[in-house]
C-alpha positions as CSV (number, residue, x, y, z in Angstrom):
1,M,0.0,0.0,0.0
2,N,3.0,2.3,-0.1
3,K,1.8,3.9,-3.4
4,K,2.9,7.4,-4.1
5,P,0.9,9.7,-6.4
6,P,2.7,11.4,-9.3
7,S,3.9,14.8,-8.5
8,Q,6.0,17.6,-10.0
9,N,7.3,18.3,-6.5
10,K,9.7,16.2,-4.5
11,N,7.2,16.4,-1.6
12,T,4.7,13.6,-2.0
13,A,2.6,11.6,0.2
14,G,2.4,7.8,0.8
15,Y,0.8,5.4,3.2
16,D,2.0,3.1,5.8
17,F,0.9,-0.6,6.3
18,F,-2.3,0.5,8.1
19,G,-3.3,3.0,5.4
20,R,-2.3,6.1,7.4
21,L,-1.0,9.1,5.6
22,I,2.8,9.6,5.5
23,L,4.2,12.9,4.4
24,D,7.9,12.5,3.2
25,D,8.7,16.2,3.5
26,P,5.6,18.3,4.0
27,H,5.9,21.7,2.4
28,F,3.4,24.1,3.8
29,N,3.5,27.8,2.9
30,G,1.8,31.1,3.4
31,D,2.4,34.7,4.4
32,D,2.6,33.9,8.2
33,Y,4.2,30.5,7.8
34,V,7.3,29.8,9.9
35,P,8.6,26.3,9.4
36,E,10.2,26.0,12.9
37,R,7.0,27.1,14.5
38,D,4.4,25.6,12.2
39,D,5.6,22.3,10.6
40,K,4.9,20.0,13.5
41,R,1.5,21.5,14.2
42,L,0.3,21.5,10.6
43,T,1.7,18.0,9.9
44,G,-0.2,16.7,12.8
45,Q,-3.4,18.5,11.7
46,I,-3.3,17.2,8.1
47,M,-2.6,13.6,9.3
48,R,-5.5,13.7,11.8
49,V,-7.9,15.1,9.2
50,F,-6.8,12.4,6.6
51,N,-7.0,9.6,9.1
52,C,-10.5,10.8,10.2
53,M,-11.8,11.1,6.6
54,K,-10.1,8.2,4.8
55,D,-13.1,6.0,5.4
56,K,-14.9,8.0,2.7
57,S,-17.8,9.0,5.0
58,W,-19.5,12.4,4.6
59,R,-18.9,14.7,7.5
60,S,-19.4,18.4,8.4
61,L,-16.5,20.5,9.6
62,K,-18.1,20.3,13.1
63,E,-18.1,16.5,13.0
64,I,-14.5,16.4,11.9
65,E,-13.6,18.9,14.7
66,D,-15.3,16.7,17.3
67,I,-13.2,13.8,16.2
68,T,-9.8,15.5,15.6
69,K,-10.1,18.4,18.1
70,D,-8.7,20.7,15.5
71,P,-10.4,24.1,14.7
72,Q,-12.8,24.1,11.8
73,A,-10.8,26.7,9.8
74,S,-7.7,24.6,10.1
75,I,-9.7,21.5,9.0
76,S,-11.0,23.3,5.9
77,A,-7.5,24.4,5.0
78,Q,-6.1,20.9,5.4
79,L,-8.9,19.5,3.2
80,R,-7.8,21.9,0.5
81,H,-4.2,20.9,1.0
82,L,-5.1,17.2,0.6
83,R,-6.1,18.0,-3.0
84,K,-2.6,19.1,-3.9
85,P,0.0,16.7,-5.4
86,R,2.5,17.3,-2.6
87,F,-0.1,16.2,0.0
88,G,-1.4,13.2,-1.9
89,M,-3.7,14.5,-4.7
90,H,-6.8,13.1,-3.0
91,R,-10.3,13.9,-4.1
92,V,-12.3,15.9,-1.7
93,N,-16.0,16.1,-2.5
94,K,-18.1,18.8,-1.0
95,V,-21.9,19.1,-1.0
96,Y,-24.1,22.0,0.2
97,I,-26.6,20.9,2.9
98,D,-28.4,24.0,4.1
99,N,-27.8,27.5,5.7
100,G,-24.1,27.6,4.9
101,L,-23.4,24.0,6.0
102,Y,-21.4,21.7,3.8
103,H,-20.5,18.0,4.1
104,Y,-17.1,16.8,2.9
105,Q,-15.9,13.4,1.7
106,L,-12.3,12.3,1.1
107,I,-11.6,9.7,-1.5
108,P,-7.9,8.7,-1.0
109,Y,-5.7,8.6,-4.0
110,E,-5.1,5.1,-5.3
């Protein structure tokens, strides 16, 4: 199960024996990003979100927050990251429910 998606970047994702996300060398970025301060926290967040969502179930940000204990804004950002080649190129589906509420589904890259 140690498949790696194709990528133009050297930073790609893979999976361990149990299907958990492995990031070889995560490359986060942003205006306020400081690697020494943020890498460990962001890597933990993205792995918790992936491991929560890899079962392909539909969940709201609140439901993911209840499981991972991460803030909803961070979860939303990590779901966007998981679509990128350097974070695994996974498919993240989104469906509008009502009154600004969406449900998300992660389909892991195979």
